[in-house]
N, C-alpha and C positions, 0 to 999 in steps of 0.2 A: 158220546152222543154226536150224531152227524150234524154238520152245519148246513142247514137247508136255507137257501135264499131264493127269492123270487123278485122279479121286476115289478114295481108298483108305480103307477102314475098318479100324481096328485095335482089338483088344480087349485091355485090360491089366487083370490082376487086381490089386487094391489091397487089402491087408489092413486090417481095422479099426484096428489099431495105427498103420499108416502114415497112414491118414486122420486119426487123432487128432493125430499129430505135425504133419501138414500144417496142420490146423486151428489148432494152437498157434502156428504161424509166421505165421498171417494177422494183419493189423491188425484193429482193432475193426470197421471198416466191412465188411470181408470176412467176419468171423465173424458179424455180424448178417445179412449176405446169405446165408450158409450156412444159417442157420435159416429164412430166408425161403424158400429152396429146399426145405428139409424140409417146411415148411408147405404149399407148393404141391403137393408130391407127396401128402401126406396128404389133401388135398382131393379127390383122385381115387379114394381108397379107398372100398370099399363100406360099411365100418364107420367109426365115429368113431375117431380116432387113439388114444383112451384105451386101447383094448384092447392096442395095441402098447406103450404106456408101462407098463401093468401087467405085461406079459410081460418087458419089459426090467428093470423094478424087481426082479423075482425073481432075475435074474442079477446085478444089482448087489450083492446080498448076498454073492455069491461073489467079488466084486472090490472090496475095501474102498477101494482107491485111486480107482477110478472113481466109487464112491458118494460119496467125499469131494469129488471135483471137482463132482459134481452138487449136493451140499449147499451148497458155496461159491457156485455159480452161483445157486442158489435164494435165497440170502440177499438178493439184489438184486431179487427179483421182487415184493415186496409193493406197490410203487408202480405196477405194471402195471395193477392194477384201476382206477386213476384215469384212465387214458388212453383 
């Protein structure tokens, strides 16, 4: 019997909360690569990515647990200026 294959495209909706849980399960290399992917996409935007971070920050005030996660992540960022 011949092996017949075809390319299929599937669209799956993933909620932001599901993406967050998946991110939390990643190891450190995968998490860093995730942000590299975010960076690559933001480089294609017509505007600087700062506008998106400002908009997101407004919503973080309504989500204290998410804001806390960002604050903890930011604690490790001061050394980035040296690289």
